[in-house]
N, C-alpha and C positions, 0 to 999 in steps of 0.2 A: 529681620530674618533674611537669609540669603537663599537663592535657588540655584540648583545645578540641573542642567538638561539631562533627562533620563531617556526620553523618546522624542527625537526631533520631528518637526512638522512634516517634512517630506515622507518620513516613515509612517506617520499617522495618516496622511493623505492616501498613500499606497494601500495601507491596510483597510481603510474605510471603503475604498473602491472594491477590494477583494471581498469584503463582507457583503457589500451591496450586490455584487455579482452572484454570490452564493444564495442570498435571499431571493433574488430574482429567479434563479434557476429552481430552487426548492418550492417556490410559491407560484410557479407558472400555472396559469389557468385559474388562479384564485385571486381574490382581492383582499389581502390582509390589512388589518387595522394596526398601524404602528402607534404605540402609546409611549411617549417619552416621559420619563420620571424627572420632573423639574427639581431644581434649577440647573444643576450641573450638566445635564445632558444636552442642553440647547445647541451647542456648536456641533457636537458629534451627530445629533439627531438631524439637524439641517443638512449637514454634508452627506449623511447616509441616505436620506430621502431623495436628495438630488441625484444620487448615483444609481438608485434602484430603477430598473427599466420596465417594471410592470405597474399597473394601476394599484394605488393604495389609498387608504383613508388615514388621516392622522388625528391624534388628539393628545392631550397631556393629563397627567395626574401629578399632584404635588404631595410628596410624603417626606417629612423632615425628621431627622434623628440626631443631627450633629449640633445645630445651633452655632454657638461661637467657640466650641471646643474641638479638640483634636480626637476625642474619643466619643463614639456614638452613645446616645441615651438608649435606655430600654424602651422608653415611650415613643411610639411612632405616631406622628400627628399628620392627618390628611387635611390639607388646606385648600386643595382643588381636586375635584373629582372628574372622572370621565364624563363628557357631555354628549357624546354620540352613542347610539345603540351598538353594542358589540354582541348582542344575542345571536348565537349560532354562526358567528364569524370567526375566522382565524385571527388571532391576536399575536403580535410580536411586541413584547415589553422591551423598551430600549433604555438602558441604564448607562450612566457614565462610569460608575465603579461599583463593584460588589465587594464589600469589605466583610462585615460580620455576617451578612446575609439576612439579617433581621428585617430591614426595611423592605427588601425585595420580597421576602416571604409574606409580609403583610400585604404588599401590593398584589401579589399572585392570588391570595385568598379573596381580596376585594374583586378582582377581575373574574375569578371563578364564580362568585356569587352573581355576577352580571350576565352569566350564561354564555361565555365565549365557547366556541366550538373546539378550539385548541389554543394553547398558550406556549409560545416559544420565547426564549430569553436571549437578548442580544446585549452584550456588555462591552464597552470599550476596554475597561480594565477589570481583570479578575485578580483581586488582591487576597493572598492566602494567609497573611499574618494573623488575623483575628477571627477567622471564620468560626461562627457559632452554630449557624444553621446551614445545612446543605441545600443548595439550590441548583437546579439543572441549568447549564449554560449551553445554548445551542450554537450561538455565534459569539466568538470572543476575539477582541482585538489584540490585547496584550495581557500577559500574565506576569505579575510581580510577586515577590515573596514578602517584602516589607517596605516600610517607609511611608511618610506622609507626602502625597503628591498633589501638585497644583498645576494650573494651566489648562488650556483648551477646554474651559468651562469648569474645571475642578477648582475649588476655592479653599481658603482658610479664612474664616470670619468675613466672608464676602469679598476677599481680596485675591488677586492673582488670576482670576478667571480669564482675563484678557491675553495672557501669555499664549503665543502660538504653538509652543512646544509643551510637552508634559515634563514637569520638573519635580525634583525632590526638594522639599522644603527643609532647610537646615537651620 
């Protein structure tokens, strides 16, 4: 399969910094817990956390719905849970991509059950093509209409994550 650059790395870097500045402003005086949804979020999450200028706590949750396919499954599997207490704390869930919304919806419910004071959503990519579940997005990097994208942590069958740009898989 071939790739074509959709969002170059310099645009990603600039947008990540803008999102971090907004989070820092919005959460001033608080210490939010940023929870990354593994695996695809890892590059975005690391870059974002380094740009945030207020104290934060971090953790990860792993929820899988794609496996080796280009279409998500209905079954969401949690293979890693949040390990720190988020009870009565502001939480920002950080996602690489919101596609159907099903995975993030399941993650939100899980975080709500753990007693978070508030939950905000930060997504690198808001993809509108197959949205089944409406989810609120408080911080959005980029919005795309359609296409299967890879790079900057996003993968197809565990490949292409290493690409520095976000690319369309053809």
